[in-house]
C-alpha positions in Angstrom: -6.4 -13.9 -20.4 -5.0 -16.2 -17.8 -1.3 -16.9 -17.4 0.0 -20.3 -16.1 2.8 -21.3 -13.8 4.3 -24.7 -13.3 3.6 -26.1 -9.9 6.6 -28.2 -8.8 4.6 -29.9 -6.0 1.8 -31.3 -8.2 3.7 -31.3 -11.5 0.9 -29.4 -13.3 0.2 -26.0 -14.6 -1.9 -23.7 -12.5 -3.3 -20.3 -13.1 -0.9 -17.5 -12.0 -2.1 -15.0 -9.5 0.6 -12.6 -10.4 0.2 -9.9 -13.0 2.1 -10.5 -16.2 2.9 -8.1 -19.0 1.4 -8.9 -22.4 4.8 -8.5 -24.0 8.3 -8.0 -22.6 9.0 -4.3 -21.9 12.6 -3.1 -22.0 13.7 -1.2 -18.9 15.9 1.1 -21.1 14.4 4.5 -21.8 13.3 5.2 -25.4 16.0 6.9 -27.5 14.1 9.8 -29.2 16.9 10.6 -31.6 17.1 7.1 -33.0 13.7 5.4 -32.5 13.3 1.7 -33.1 12.5 0.4 -36.5 8.9 -0.7 -37.0 8.3 -4.0 -38.7 5.0 -4.2 -40.7 3.1 -7.2 -41.9 3.1 -6.0 -45.6 4.5 -3.2 -47.7 1.0 -1.7 -48.0 0.7 -1.0 -44.3 1.4 2.6 -43.5 1.5 4.6 -40.3 -1.5 6.7 -39.6 -1.1 10.5 -39.5 -3.7 12.3 -37.4 -4.4 15.9 -36.8 -6.3 17.5 -34.0 -9.8 18.5 -34.8 -9.8 21.4 -32.4 -7.3 23.8 -31.1 -8.3 23.2 -27.5 -6.9 20.3 -25.6 -9.8 20.0 -23.2 -13.5 19.4 -23.3 -15.9 22.1 -22.5 -18.2 21.7 -19.5 -21.7 23.1 -19.0 -21.6 26.3 -17.0 -24.2 24.9 -14.6 -21.9 22.0 -13.9 -19.0 24.3 -13.3 -21.1 26.3 -10.9 -22.0 23.1 -9.0 -18.4 22.2 -8.8 -17.5 25.5 -7.3 -20.4 25.3 -4.8 -19.7 21.8 -3.6 -15.9 22.1 -3.5 -15.8 25.5 -1.8 -16.1 24.3 1.8 -14.6 20.9 2.3 -15.2 20.9 6.1 -19.0 20.8 5.6 -20.6 17.3 4.9 -21.7 16.9 1.3 -25.2 15.8 2.2 -25.8 19.3 3.8 -24.2 21.4 1.0 -27.4 21.6 -1.0 -29.2 23.7 1.6 -32.8 23.2 2.8 -33.8 20.4 0.3 -30.8 18.4 1.3 -31.5 18.8 5.0 -35.1 17.7 4.5 -34.1 14.6 2.5 -31.4 13.8 5.1 -34.0 14.0 7.9 -36.5 11.8 6.0 -33.7 9.3 5.3 -32.7 9.2 9.0 -36.3 8.7 10.1 -36.9 5.9 7.6 -33.7 4.1 8.5 -34.5 4.4 12.2 -38.0 3.0 11.6 -36.5 0.1 9.5 -34.1 -0.8 12.3 -36.8 -0.7 14.9 -39.1 -2.9 12.8 -36.3 -5.4 12.2 -35.5 -5.6 15.9 -39.2 -6.1 16.7 -39.3 -8.9 14.1 -36.2 -10.6 15.6 -37.8 -10.3 19.1 -41.1 -11.7 17.9 -39.3 -14.6 16.1 -37.3 -15.4 19.2 -40.3 -15.2 21.6 -43.3 -16.7 19.8 -46.7 -16.2 21.3 -48.1 -19.2 23.1 -51.6 -20.3 22.2 
């Protein structure tokens, strides 16, 4: 939702680049002993009471995922692309070779385009 500001130079409204709150927020801390009164749109509107469905306040993770967290966060000095062992080293090597081949091919193409063969 855009907000507008008056531009005194042009005399028109322009879109504001500054973040604006959706409603004015008081800088005073909330008084927990005497909370503010809520105003409802009708008498039938009631506040919703919810209860927690579980006693735990966190989600459970898959044990395999926890093991991977421990493996990849154990040694922060080692690069992540080498943490997986031999398969990661092989994939990293293949990636380096393909990138180098692509760079060489693109440089060759640039050279061929700059120096066309004379017929």
